[in-house]
N, C-alpha and C positions, 0 to 999 in steps of 0.2 A: 568578717573573714574574706568575703569576695573582694572587698575593697583592698585589703592588704595583698591578696594574691595579684590583683590587677596592678597595683603599684610596684610589686616585686617584678612582675613580668615586664612592665614598662621600663624599670631601671635596668634589668638585664639586657633588654633590647637596645637601650641607649649605650650601655657599655660596649656591647658587641659591634653595634653599628659605628660607633665612634672609633673603636680600635681598627676596624676594617677600613673606614673612611680615611683615617690618618695614614694607613699603610698605602692606600691608593695615591693619596696626595704626595706622599714621600717619594714614591716611584716616579710620578709625573714631574715633581719639582727637580729631582735629580737629573732627569732627561732634559728638562727645559732650562737647566742651569739657573734655577731660581734658588740661589744659595746665599747664605749669610756668610760673607767672607770676613775673616778676622781683621781688625784694624787696631790702632793704638788705644781705643777705648773699649775693645772687646774683652770678655773674660773667657772666651773659648779659643782654641788653638787651630782648629781645622774648619774648612768650609762645610757648612751644614745646611741641608734643605730647610726652608721655612714655609709658613703658611698652613701648618697642620691644624691651627685653630679653626680653619674653615669647617672642618668636620664637626667641631663642637657646635658652631653656629647652626649648621644645617640640621643636625640631629636634634638639638634642643627645640628649634622652631617647628620642625615637622612633627615631632612627637607631641609637642604641646598642643598643636592644632588637632591632632588625632584624639588626644585626651579631651579637648574642649568639645569635640563633636559628640562624645559619649557622656558628657557631664553637664547637665542643664544649669548647675550652680555657677559655672564660669560666666564672667562678664564679657560679652562679645566686644563691647566698646573698649574694654581694657586690653584684651588680647590683640585686637586689631592695632591699637595705638602702640603697644609694646613691640609688635612685629614690625610695623613701619619704622619706628625709631631705631630698632635693632638693625634692620636692613640698611638704613641710611648710614649708620655708623660702621657696620661691618663692611659695607660697600666701599666707602672712602678708604677704609683701613686696608682692604684687600688691594685696592688700587695702589696704595702706598707701599704695600709689600712687593708689588710688581715693578713699580718705578716710583722714586721719591716724589711726594706731594708736599707743597708748602705747608708749614706749620699753621699758618693763618687760614688756609683753605680747609684743613682738617678741623681746626677749631670752629670755623663757621658751620661746617656740616654737623659737628658734634652738638652745637647749640641748636641747630634746626631739628636734629633727631630728638634732643631733649624736649623741645617745645611740642613736637608731635606726640611724644609719649605723655607729657603733662596734660595735653588736651583730652586724653582718654583715661588717665589714672588719677588726675588731680595734682595738688601741690601739698607740701608740708605746711599745715596750718597751725600746728602746735607741737610742742615737744614734751613728752611725759617725763616727769622728774621723780627720783626716789624721795622717800620721806615726805609723802604727801599728806593731805588732810582727808583724803577719801579712804576710810578704813576698810572698805570692801575690797579695794585693789591695792592699797598702800601707795597710791600714786596721785599726783596732781599734774597739771600741765602748764607750760609756758606758752601763751598765745603769741603768734608771730605777726598777726595782722597783715598789713601790706607788704611786709618783708618776706612773707611766705613764698611769693613767686620768684624774686631774685635769688633767695637762698636755695630754693629747690633747683633752679637752673644751675647755680654754681655747684651744688652737690652732685648733680648728674654729670655735668661736663667735667668737673674736677676729678671725680672718681674714675670716669672713663679714661682720662689721661694719666692719673696716678697709677692705676692698675697697669697701664701700658709701660710706664716708667719702671715699675717694679718687676717686669718680666725680663730679667737680665741674666739669670743663671738657670741651669737645668733644674726642672722640677718645682721651682718656687711658685710660679703663677698657677700651675695645674694643681699643686698640693693645696694652696690656699683656696682654690675654687672647690675642691672636693669637700673640705671642712665647712666652708661657708654655705655650700649647697645643701649639705646634710643639715646644717643649722636652720636654713630656711624651710626645709622639708618638715623639721620638727616644729618650728614656730608656726608654719601654716596649719599644721594639724592641731596644735594647741589653740590657735586663734580662730579656728573655723574658717580659714581662707584657702579653699582648694586650689585656686590659680597660683597663689604664692607657693604653696606646698609642692605642687606638681612641677612647677618651673625650677624650684630649688632642687628637687630630687633629680630632675633631668640634667641640670648643670653638674651636679655632683657625679652622676653616672657617666656622662659624656666626658667629663674631665678625667675621670679614672681611666676610661679607655684611652684617652690621649696620653696619660702618664705612662702607659705601657710602652710608648715610643720615646718619651721625653725624660724619664727618670735617668739621672746621671749614670753613664755618659749618654747624653741625648743623641738620638738618631735623626730627629727633626725638631725644629723650633715652632712655637705657637704662632709667631708673627703678630703684627698689629691687628690682623683680622680677629684673632682669638682674644687677645688681651683687652682690646678696646671693647669688644662685645661683652666680656665678662664684667668689666668695670661698669659699663652701662647697665647690665642686667641686675647687678647687686644694688646699684643706686636706685633703679626703678622699682625693684621689689620692696625696698625700704619705703619709698613714697607710697606705693600701692597699699602696703600693710598698714601704714600710719593713718589711712583713711578711717579705719575702724578702731584703732587704739594708738594714741600718740606715743606710747612707750616704745613702739616698734622703731622709732627714729633712733633712739639710743641702742636698741638691740641690733639694728642694722649696722651701726658703726662698730659695735662690739664684735660682730662676726668677722669683720675684716680689719680690726684695729691694728695688727702688725703692719699692714700695708699703709694704713692711714698715718700711723705714727712715723714710720720711716719716711714717707713722702712729704709730710708736713714739716718734719724736723729738717730734712735735707733742703726743702724749698726755702724755709726761713734762714737756714745757714748760708745758702748761696745768695739769697737776697741781701743779707747783711754784708756779704763780701763784695757786693756789686757785680756778681757774675750774671751772664745771660741765662736766665732761668729756663729758656726754651731750648738751649743748646744741649747736645749730648754730653754726658759726663760719666764719671765713675766714682761719685762721692756719696751714693746711698750707703747706708750702714751695711746692707747685705753685700754690696760690692766691696766695701772696705774690708769686710771680714774675709772675703775670698782672697783679696790682694794680700791680706796679712798672713795667709797660709792655710786657711781652712778649705776643705773640699766643697764642691757644689752640693754634694749629698749632705754634708754636715750642716751647711748653712740653711739649705731648704728644709731639712729635718727640724732644725731649730725654729724656723718660722712656722712650720706646720704645728709644732708643739705650742707655740704662742697662740696660734689661731684656735687650737682646741680649748685653751683657757678662755678665749673670747666666746666660744660656743657656750661654755658653761655660764659665762657672764650674761649672755643674751637670754638664755633660758630662765635664769633666776630673775632677771629684769621683768620679763613678760609674765612670769608667775606671780609677781608682786612681792617677792621676798626681799624687801628693801634693805634690811640690815646685811643680809648675805650678799646682795648685789653690790653694796658699798664695799664690803670686805673684799670681794673679788676684784672690784675696781682698784682698790689700794694695791692688791697683789699685782695687777696688770701695770699699774704705774711704777711700782718697784721693778718689775721685769723690764719695762721700757728704759728706765734710767740705768739699770744694770747692763742692758744691751749696749747702750751708748758708752758707758764707762768701760765695759769689757773691750769694745771695739777700739777705743782710744788706748787702752793698756796694751793690746796686741800690736797696735801700730807703733807705740813707743818701743816695745821690746824688739820689733823687727828692725827699727832704725838703729838701735843699739847694736844689734847683731851684724848689721851691714856697715 
């Protein structure tokens, strides 16, 4: 009971601190003219303050350290590595919010932050698979061997950037963070991993406080500082959790599968078309849905619903309910294909009307 009350108080503190912090940043950004001005690739129509995600970064890291000081079960090596990696990535992203930074400079710092984190939390050594031969857990694993290091690096750097790319409309990145954070809080409790659970809870709570300012119509944007940090954090939590149970690799992907699917699908589509994959664009599925006539709230709500399906998927994976996990995976696959088909259908209809 005391633990539950402590976690509840921690979550409420994070929500309140984030909401207040975003309000302060919003006032400062407006006065400093730190605005996201609409251009031909934007999906908003008026200059809007950015950088509100800085509050999420500060709240999560500060409260995580306070929780660590009162919980001897936390790994100091892990929390130090996660903090240093997060500060590197949030730092270069905040710099990019203030003035543009070269894509390659950001990518180099992202890789450095990932390596720092990996030094303290480890790498993905194996991937737990459904339909295993271990009847106690219903799982077996796929060893990665020497591929573990490069795959972990690509996973952390890739998700850091993918989450940033997906932060293009009001409420979508914050909404996904709330659902995935709650998911990690649940998985951390199920798996007996207090660091994972507490950080997940803090991310969910801080993101909820941010959404108080960002739900459509947004009064402030997250900025690269928030979206890159969240992508890094969710990737790192997956790596950390996988050290005790390899099924957490699939569970971590399941928690943010709408973003992973949209980012990978769009990346592959642009690559096949010979486009510059690092250049700004409006060809993500969520962007195409908004262009086709849906509101930011409708599209963000749709992605939040898909993320909730991923939360269920992650829980049944970790619980070892293999047949149910595969059933949910099939539902998610159908949902992904339906999202793509529906997007194409709306685009055709819009072209016919114009």
